[in-house]
C-alpha positions in Angstrom: -25.0 60.4 80.3 -23.7 57.0 79.7 -21.2 57.4 82.5 -24.0 58.4 85.0 -26.1 55.5 83.9 -23.1 53.1 84.3 -22.3 54.5 87.7 -25.9 54.1 88.8 -25.9 50.6 87.5 -22.7 49.7 89.4 -24.1 51.2 92.6 -27.3 49.1 92.2 -25.2 46.0 91.7 -23.3 46.6 94.8 -26.5 47.1 96.9 -27.9 44.0 95.4 -24.8 42.0 96.2 -24.9 43.2 99.8 -28.6 42.2 100.0 -27.8 38.8 98.7 -24.9 38.4 101.2 -27.2 39.4 104.1 -29.8 37.0 103.0 -27.3 34.1 102.8 -25.9 35.0 106.2 -29.4 35.1 107.7 -30.3 31.7 106.1 -27.1 30.2 107.5 -27.9 31.5 111.0 -31.5 30.3 110.8 -30.2 26.9 109.6 -27.8 26.6 112.4 -30.3 27.6 115.1 -33.4 26.3 113.5 -32.2 22.7 113.0 -32.5 21.7 116.6 -35.8 23.6 116.8 -37.1 21.6 113.8 -35.9 18.4 115.4 -37.7 19.4 118.7 -40.9 20.1 116.8 -40.8 16.6 115.2 -40.0 14.8 118.5 -43.2 14.6 120.6 -43.2 16.0 124.1 -44.1 13.1 126.3 -46.5 14.0 129.1 -46.7 12.0 132.3 -49.9 12.0 134.3 -51.1 9.6 137.1 -52.6 6.5 135.6 -56.2 7.5 136.4 -55.7 10.6 134.2 -54.1 8.8 131.2 -50.6 7.9 132.2 -48.0 8.5 129.4 -49.0 10.4 126.4 -48.0 9.4 123.8 -47.4 5.9 125.1 -45.9 4.4 121.9 -42.5 5.7 120.7 -40.7 4.6 117.5 -36.9 4.4 117.2 -34.2 2.7 115.1 -31.7 0.2 116.4 -28.2 1.5 117.0 -29.3 5.1 116.5 -29.4 7.5 119.4 -32.7 9.2 120.0 -33.7 11.9 122.5 -37.0 11.9 124.5 -38.5 15.1 126.0 -40.5 14.4 129.1 -42.7 16.5 131.3 -45.2 15.9 134.1 -48.6 17.5 134.2 -49.3 16.7 137.9 -46.8 15.1 140.3 -43.2 13.9 140.2 -42.9 10.8 138.0 -39.9 8.7 137.1 -38.8 7.2 133.7 -36.9 4.1 132.9 -36.9 1.4 130.2 -37.2 -2.2 131.3 -34.4 -4.7 130.8 -31.9 -2.0 130.2 -28.9 -1.0 132.3 -29.9 2.6 132.9 -30.5 5.0 135.7 -34.1 6.2 136.0 -34.7 10.0 135.6 -37.2 12.1 137.5 -39.9 13.8 135.4 -40.8 17.1 137.2 -44.1 19.0 136.9 -43.9 22.0 134.5 -40.3 21.2 133.5 -38.9 19.4 130.5 -36.4 16.6 131.1 -34.3 15.3 128.1 -32.9 11.8 127.9 -30.9 10.3 125.1 -31.1 6.5 124.5 -29.7 4.0 122.1 -31.1 0.5 121.8 -29.0 -2.1 120.1 -31.5 -4.7 119.0 -34.9 -4.3 117.3 -37.9 -5.2 119.3 -40.5 -3.8 121.7 -39.3 -2.4 124.9 -41.4 -1.3 127.9 -40.9 2.0 129.6 -42.5 2.7 133.0 -42.8 5.1 135.9 -40.3 4.5 138.7 -42.0 6.9 141.2 -44.9 5.7 143.4 -47.3 8.3 142.1 -50.7 6.8 143.0 -52.8 3.7 143.5 -52.5 2.6 139.9 -48.8 3.6 139.6 -47.9 0.2 138.0 -50.2 0.9 135.1 -48.0 3.7 133.9 -46.3 1.9 131.1 -45.6 2.5 127.4 -43.6 0.9 124.7 -40.7 1.8 122.5 -40.9 0.0 119.1 -37.4 -0.3 117.8 -36.9 -1.2 114.1 -33.8 -1.8 112.2 -32.0 -4.1 109.8 -29.7 -5.8 112.3 -30.1 -9.5 112.8 -33.3 -10.4 114.6 -32.9 -11.6 118.2 -33.2 -15.3 118.8 -36.2 -17.0 120.3 -36.9 -16.1 123.9 -36.0 -18.6 126.5 -38.9 -20.6 127.9 -39.4 -19.7 131.6 -38.8 -22.6 134.0 -42.3 -22.5 135.4 -43.6 -23.2 131.8 -41.2 -26.1 131.2 -42.2 -27.7 134.5 -45.9 -27.3 133.7 -46.6 -25.4 137.0 -50.0 -24.0 137.6 -49.1 -20.8 139.3 -52.7 -20.0 140.2 -53.2 -23.3 142.1 -52.9 -23.2 146.0 -49.4 -24.0 147.2 -49.7 -24.0 151.0 -47.1 -25.8 153.1 -49.0 -28.3 155.4 -46.2 -28.1 158.0 -44.3 -24.9 159.0 -41.4 -24.3 161.4 -42.1 -23.3 165.0 -39.0 -21.1 165.0 -37.2 -19.2 162.2 -34.9 -21.7 160.5 -31.2 -21.1 160.8 -29.0 -21.6 157.7 -25.9 -21.6 159.9 -27.2 -24.5 162.0 -28.3 -26.3 158.8 -24.9 -26.2 157.2 -23.4 -28.3 160.0 -26.3 -30.7 159.9 -26.2 -31.1 156.1 -22.5 -31.8 155.9 -22.9 -35.6 156.0 -26.4 -35.9 154.5 -26.9 -37.4 151.0 -28.9 -34.4 149.8 -28.9 -32.5 146.5 -27.7 -29.0 147.0 -27.6 -28.1 143.3 -29.1 -24.9 141.8 -31.4 -27.0 139.7 -32.8 -28.8 142.7 -33.3 -25.5 144.6 -35.1 -23.9 141.7 -37.6 -26.8 141.1 -38.5 -27.6 144.7 -40.4 -25.7 147.4 -38.9 -25.5 150.9 -41.6 -27.8 152.2 -40.9 -30.4 149.5 -37.2 -30.5 150.6 -38.3 -30.6 154.3 -40.6 -33.6 153.5 -37.8 -35.5 151.6 -35.6 -35.1 154.7 -38.2 -37.1 156.7 -36.2 -40.3 156.0 -33.3 -38.9 158.1 -33.0 -39.0 161.9 -33.2 -35.2 162.1 -35.9 -33.5 164.1 -38.4 -31.2 162.3 -36.6 -28.1 163.5 -33.3 -29.5 162.2 -34.8 -30.4 158.9 -36.0 -26.8 158.4 -32.5 -25.6 159.3 -31.1 -27.8 156.5 -33.6 -26.4 154.1 -32.5 -22.9 155.1 -28.9 -23.8 154.4 -29.8 -25.1 150.9 -31.6 -21.9 150.1 -28.6 -19.8 151.4 -26.0 -21.9 149.5 -27.8 -21.3 146.2 -27.8 -17.5 146.5 -25.2 -14.9 147.4 -25.2 -11.8 149.6 -24.8 -9.7 146.4 -27.9 -11.3 144.7 -30.0 -10.8 147.9 -28.8 -7.2 148.2 -29.8 -6.6 144.6 -33.1 -8.3 145.2 -33.7 -6.1 148.2 -33.1 -3.0 146.1 -35.5 -4.1 143.5 -38.0 -5.0 146.1 -37.7 -1.6 147.8 -38.1 0.3 144.5 -40.9 -1.8 143.0 -42.7 -3.9 145.6 -42.6 -2.3 149.0 -45.3 0.3 148.5 -47.8 -2.5 148.3 -46.2 -5.5 150.1 -44.5 -3.4 152.8 -40.9 -2.8 153.6 -40.8 -5.9 155.8 -42.9 -8.0 153.4 -46.0 -8.3 155.5 -48.4 -7.1 152.9 -48.9 -3.8 154.7 -47.4 -1.2 152.3 -48.6 2.4 152.1 -51.1 1.4 149.3 -52.3 -1.9 150.8 -55.4 -0.5 152.5 -56.3 1.6 149.5 -56.0 -1.4 147.2 -58.3 -3.5 149.4 -60.8 -0.7 149.7 -60.8 0.0 146.0 -61.4 -3.6 145.2 -64.2 -4.0 147.8 -65.9 -0.7 146.7 -65.9 -1.6 143.0 -67.3 -5.1 143.6 -70.2 -3.6 145.6 -71.0 -0.9 143.1 -70.0 -2.8 139.9 -68.1 0.2 138.8 -64.4 0.8 138.1 -63.3 -2.2 136.1 -59.6 -1.4 136.7 -60.1 -1.6 140.5 -62.3 -4.7 140.6 -59.3 -7.0 140.5 -57.5 -5.4 143.3 -57.0 -7.1 146.6 -54.7 -7.0 149.6 -51.1 -7.6 148.7 -49.5 -11.0 149.5 -47.8 -11.3 152.9 -44.3 -12.7 152.2 -43.7 -13.3 155.9 -46.5 -15.9 155.9 -44.7 -19.3 156.0 -47.7 -21.3 154.9 -47.7 -19.6 151.6 -44.0 -19.0 151.0 -42.6 -22.4 152.2 -45.0 -24.1 149.8 -43.7 -22.2 146.8 -40.7 -23.1 144.7 -38.5 -20.5 143.1 -39.8 -21.6 139.7 -43.3 -21.0 140.8 -42.5 -17.5 142.1 -40.7 -16.8 138.9 -44.0 -17.4 137.1 -45.9 -15.1 139.4 -43.5 -12.3 138.9 -43.2 -12.8 135.2 -46.9 -13.0 134.4 -48.4 -11.1 137.3 -51.3 -12.2 139.4 -54.5 -12.9 137.5 -57.4 -11.7 139.5 -55.3 -9.5 141.7 -53.6 -6.1 141.5 -50.2 -7.7 141.0 -48.7 -6.3 137.8 -46.7 -8.2 135.1 -43.0 -7.7 135.5 -41.7 -9.9 132.7 -41.1 -6.9 130.4 -39.4 -4.9 133.2 -37.0 -7.2 135.0 -34.2 -9.3 133.4 -34.1 -13.0 134.3 -31.2 -12.3 136.6 -33.1 -9.6 138.4 -36.1 -11.9 138.9 -33.9 -14.6 140.5 -32.3 -12.0 142.7 -35.7 -10.8 143.8 -36.8 -14.3 144.6 -33.7 -14.9 146.7 -34.5 -11.9 148.7 -38.2 -12.9 149.2 -37.1 -16.1 150.9 -35.0 -14.1 153.4 -38.3 -13.2 155.0 -38.5 -16.9 156.1 -34.9 -17.9 156.8 -32.2 -16.6 159.1 -29.1 -16.3 156.9 
């Protein structure tokens, strides 16, 4: 009787041991598979919608400096793009009904702007959000003061050139003419002066008006490079052409819609977001462009156009990108 009882007890112990082993194996499998699922559940799925329907949701993301983090992106309507401003990264497409994963690592604490890189609608430029990066690394130093601020420029004041060239100024012709002239060709001089101001200072020479404009073109060319203008052209095509037009004439695919939206909302007193819109600036207009210094254009790009539909690009472009973009904008005026 004792033997039977003991045998029964041993069998029960064996079964119990097998059950425990199965439970442990199952827990291990769930742990291995469930961990990424748990992480996925804790990482919000970021939805992209056209700006009129909400833009990014959520539009604030938290991360830690020097720690990789993965974002899960999907579109609820059309194809969008995702990129983080002032970072060396390729934008990624965000497709309707699909989830796109992107892993980032940001070195320094701070607030970074992410934005849509696809022209998805009239208010495309409003599709922006922020990544708030915390951490214990040393805080970044004070931001450099933009040149337009140090010069005290009023970027909203009119800056028309009272005299403009009859023909497109030639930098090649200007190089020969400028060879023996006592003129300042430094980068500092170029950044702080408008083309018209330089033209006016050359009035003390024996050059004709056409020749003076050629010299101006040569100064603008000598302070940029083909590489910087090519980079500026790429930035312009990706971020500006839809409004300002591929050739800079203010006739982009959204130009008429911007003007119509602004006019309609003013008449009806509805649609506050659209009330400030107006026709994009024509960069081929010499009266406007030749009266603007690079420093003044820097301010307009950094801050955006108050009272217009021009967005603020200061949180998107690096300082180098802004100067490259400005170099390209002047190529609408000068023959390099």
